[in-house]
C-alpha positions in Angstrom: 9.0 2.1 -6.9 5.4 2.2 -7.9 2.7 2.5 -5.2 -1.1 2.7 -5.5 -3.6 3.0 -2.7 -7.3 3.4 -3.8 -7.2 6.2 -6.4 -3.8 7.7 -5.4 -0.9 6.4 -7.5 2.8 7.5 -7.6 6.1 6.4 -9.0 9.1 7.2 -6.7 12.7 7.3 -7.8 14.8 5.1 -5.5 18.6 5.3 -4.9 21.0 4.3 -2.1 19.8 5.6 1.3 16.2 6.1 0.3 13.6 4.8 2.8 9.8 4.5 2.1 6.8 2.9 3.6 4.2 0.6 2.0 1.1 0.9 4.1 -1.4 -2.0 4.5 -3.5 -2.4 1.4 -1.1 -0.6 -0.9 -0.3 -2.2 -4.3 3.4 -1.9 -5.1 6.0 -2.9 -7.6 9.7 -2.1 -8.0 12.2 -2.5 -10.8 15.7 -1.4 -11.7 16.6 0.6 -14.8 20.1 0.3 -16.1 22.9 -2.3 -15.9 23.3 -2.5 -12.1 21.2 -5.0 -10.1 18.7 -3.8 -7.6 19.1 -4.7 -3.9 16.3 -3.9 -1.5 15.7 -4.6 2.1 12.1 -5.1 3.4 11.0 -5.0 7.1 7.5 -5.7 8.4 6.2 -4.3 11.7 4.4 -6.1 13.2 5.9 -9.4 11.9 4.5 -10.7 8.6 1.4 -12.8 9.5 1.9 -15.5 6.8 1.2 -16.6 3.3 -2.4 -15.4 3.1 -1.4 -11.8 3.8 -0.2 -10.9 0.2 -2.3 -10.9 -2.9 -1.0 -10.6 -6.4 -2.3 -7.6 -8.3 -1.6 -5.9 -11.7 1.4 -3.6 -11.4 2.6 -0.7 -13.5 5.2 -2.7 -15.4 5.2 -6.2 -17.0 7.0 -8.6 -14.7 10.5 -9.7 -15.9 11.0 -12.5 -13.3 8.8 -15.6 -13.6 6.6 -16.8 -10.7 
């Protein structure tokens, strides 16, 4: 998982049982390395306000899934 907020940027290894936060305004991207598919669960609190909340930004890796 890659996260960037203002000038701070980090890449975090994710494995089963890992939990992390994505604060408001954070750019993020995730990907799987290896042959196993990645499954992730996302929860928003408070509830997601709607389509206008998310904005596409340049991530760390080139996307492999088309829009």
